[in-house]
C-alpha positions, 0 to 999 in steps of 0.5 A: 539501479536503473530507474523505472521508465514512466509507464502509462497508467493501465485502463484496468488499474483505474478504480479497480479496487473493491472493498474486502479484497485486502486481508485485514492483517495486511491492511493494518501492517501497511497502514502502520508502515505508512504512518511510520514513514518519515516522508512528510509528503502526505495530506493531513486527512490521509494521516488522520484516516490511518490513525482512525483505521488503527485506533478506536477514537471516542466521539467526544474526544476525537481531537485529543484521541487523534492527537494521543494516537498520533504520537507514536507515528513518524508521519504525524509529527509534521502536524499540529493538534488543530490540523488533526482536529480540522482533518477529522471534521472534514473527513466526517463531513465528506462521509469518510468517517462515521460514528459507531456504537462501541463497548459499554455504551460508548460511541467510536469513530470508524472508516465508512466504506467510502473512507476505506476504499479511499484509504486503500487507494492511498496505500496502493499508490504509496507502495515503493520497493526497496532500493539498497545501495548494495545488492544482496545477491538475491533475485525476487521472482514474481510468478502468477497463473491468473484465470481468464475471468480475472483478465482485467486484474491480471493486466492491472498487476502487470502494469503495476509491476512494470511501473514499480521497476520489475523486469519481465523475465517471461510473460507471467514471470517478473524479476526485481533485485531486492526483497519485496514480498510484502509490497507485492503481496499487498498489490496483488491483494489489492487487485484481488488475485493474491492467491494466484501469485507466487514469490520466490527468492533466488540466489543463482541464475545461470544467465543473469547478464541481461538482468544485471545490465538492466538493473545496473548491477556490477 
């Protein structure tokens, strides 16, 4: 498949995120996928934030708590117990995590609003679309009709779709040759316009020659 061209970052996409836009369930799924990835190219603080987001870690046992929680995730295997401990302390000093009252008088560690916004941005930048070696014969269409009051979000979404390698079929219709619904819904939610986005899976197009040429599909 053709590699996406380098797309200059949209001025609308920079620092666009506002707390509360992304659905909690979607956030947890993306976080689990982030931790399950075998890609080592992530900072230890990012991995620690992900673990805190998914797990309630007791304050008196932050280090062992993070270590135990980390065992089930692929990305965590690249880091030692000491690295996780140091990362947790650095995140606390930076105001990304904080202590909070838990059940039965216990104290837990959780993400602050600053920490959540930072990690949301990490997940957003981490979104990658699948590129199977063999085409499955279906097109993914992303359609949206976003109201004028969300014009900045609309432009940011267009920028991100182009940067991810989508083909602009029409003004507000974009195409990709593989399934990617959950990735695009997360991106749309990040910009706060998920409810205006529709995703279709299409297995037949009367005129697909140009699309196949663009994506180098034989």
